[in-house]
C-alpha positions in Angstrom: -9.9 18.1 -1.0 -12.5 16.2 1.0 -15.3 17.9 2.1 -16.7 17.8 5.7 -19.6 16.2 5.9 -21.5 13.6 8.5 -19.1 10.5 9.1 -21.1 6.7 8.7 -19.8 3.9 10.4 -19.2 0.9 8.1 -18.7 -3.3 8.7 -16.9 -4.7 5.8 -16.9 -8.4 5.6 -13.5 -10.4 4.9 -14.3 -10.2 0.8 -15.8 -6.4 0.7 -14.5 -3.9 0.1 -13.0 -2.3 -3.4 -10.5 -4.1 -4.9 -8.0 -3.8 -7.4 -4.3 -4.9 -9.4 -2.3 -2.4 -8.5 1.7 -3.3 -9.6 1.8 -7.1 -9.0 -0.6 -7.3 -5.5 -4.2 -7.5 -5.1 -5.5 -4.3 -3.0 -8.6 -4.4 -0.9 -9.7 -1.1 0.4 -12.0 -1.2 3.5 -12.2 2.6 3.7 -11.4 5.4 1.2 -10.5 9.0 2.3 -13.9 10.1 0.5 -15.7 8.1 3.2 -13.8 9.4 6.4 -13.1 13.5 5.6 -9.8 12.6 4.9 -8.9 10.9 8.3 -7.1 8.0 6.9 -7.5 5.0 4.4 -7.0 1.1 4.8 -6.7 -1.5 2.7 -6.0 -4.9 3.2 -2.8 -6.0 0.2 -1.9 -9.9 -1.1 1.2 -9.9 -3.0 3.4 -13.0 -3.9 7.3 -12.3 -3.4 7.8 -10.9 -6.4 7.0 -7.8 -5.2 9.2 -5.3 -3.7 8.7 -1.7 -3.6 11.4 1.0 -4.4 13.0 3.0 -1.6 10.9 6.1 -0.9 9.4 8.1 2.0 5.9 10.2 2.0 5.8 13.5 3.0 1.7 13.8 3.5 1.6 10.8 5.6 2.1 8.5 8.4 1.7 4.3 7.7 0.9 1.6 9.5 1.2 -2.1 8.8 -0.4 -5.3 10.8 1.6 -8.3 8.5 -1.6 -11.5 8.4 0.1 -13.6 6.7 3.5 -14.9 5.7 6.3 -12.6 6.1 7.7 -9.3 4.8 11.0 -7.2 5.2 10.9 -3.7 6.2 13.4 -1.5 5.7 13.0 1.8 7.7 15.0 4.1 7.9 18.8 2.6 8.6 16.4 -0.3 10.4 15.7 -4.1 8.6 13.6 -6.1 9.9 11.5 -9.1 9.1 8.1 -9.6 10.2 5.7 -12.4 10.1 2.1 -12.9 11.2 1.3 -10.7 13.7 4.3 -8.0 13.3 2.8 -4.4 13.7 4.7 -1.4 12.2 4.7 2.3 12.4 6.1 4.2 9.4 6.3 8.4 10.6 5.7 10.4 7.4 9.3 11.6 5.7 11.2 8.2 7.1 12.5 6.2 4.1 11.0 2.8 3.9 10.2 -0.6 1.6 8.9 -3.5 1.9 9.8 -6.8 0.2 7.7 -10.3 0.5 9.8 -12.6 1.7 7.5 -15.9 1.7 5.6 -17.4 -1.5 2.8 -15.3 -0.3 2.1 -11.8 2.7 -1.5 -10.9 3.4 -1.1 -7.4 5.1 -3.1 -4.4 6.8 -2.1 -0.9 6.0 -3.5 2.1 7.0 -2.6 5.8 5.7 -3.7 9.1 8.0 -4.8 11.4 6.8 -6.1 10.2 3.4 -4.6 11.0 0.2 -2.3 8.4 -1.2 -5.6 6.1 -1.5 -6.9 7.9 -4.9 -3.2 7.3 -6.1 -4.1 3.3 -6.1 -6.9 3.8 -7.5 -5.4 6.6 -10.1 -2.7 3.4 -11.2 -4.3 0.4 -10.5 -7.6 -1.4 -12.2 -10.5 -2.9 -11.0 -9.6 -6.1 -9.5 -11.4 -9.3 -11.7 -11.4 -11.6 -8.7 -10.5 -11.4 -5.3 -6.9 -13.6 -6.2 -3.5 -12.5 -7.4 -3.4 -10.2 -11.1 -2.3 -12.7 -14.1 2.2 -11.7 -14.2 2.2 -8.6 -16.2 2.8 -8.2 -20.1 5.1 -5.8 -19.8 8.0 -4.3 -16.7 6.4 -1.2 -15.4 6.9 2.8 -16.9 9.2 3.0 -13.8 9.8 7.0 -14.7 5.7 7.6 -14.9 5.1 6.0 -11.5 7.8 8.2 -9.4 6.5 10.9 -11.3 3.0 10.1 -10.3 3.5 9.3 -6.6 5.3 12.6 -6.7 2.0 14.7 -7.0 0.8 12.9 -3.8 4.1 14.1 -2.1 6.0 11.1 -2.1 9.7 11.0 -3.2 11.3 7.7 -4.6 14.6 7.7 -3.5 16.0 3.9 -4.5 15.4 1.2 -5.9 13.7 -2.2 -4.9 15.3 -4.3 -2.0 17.5 -6.4 -4.3 18.0 -4.4 -7.7 
């Protein structure tokens, strides 16, 4: 998957990275698996209260979240917790989870280890025209296509987003 190579240190300022509009969120990737020998990916996210992802689990990676601004409700296994700025969340692989932005907007920093799922975001997202929330979608997302594409990355969709 990833060719072993000498890794280089990197420093990115707040506005730097590879920014995507992805399913209603702005994702600004600070590190990709191709740059970390597949060890991890890291991204800053921004979304409004319309963002709620389906219940799912990852079979290949663990996730780490750090809420920077706003409030996000996390469902991890049977536990539901709301986290504001400064909240850290660890989600081991194979644990069902979801999240929902409950404030007007929220920003977070996320890491997946090992890398791999970062490629899915680039397959399904589009380059951001600005470091802002994307414009509203013109049509609902193709849920069947999203579920199928996630399966290729070891992510199983287990249920609808919260509140649906």
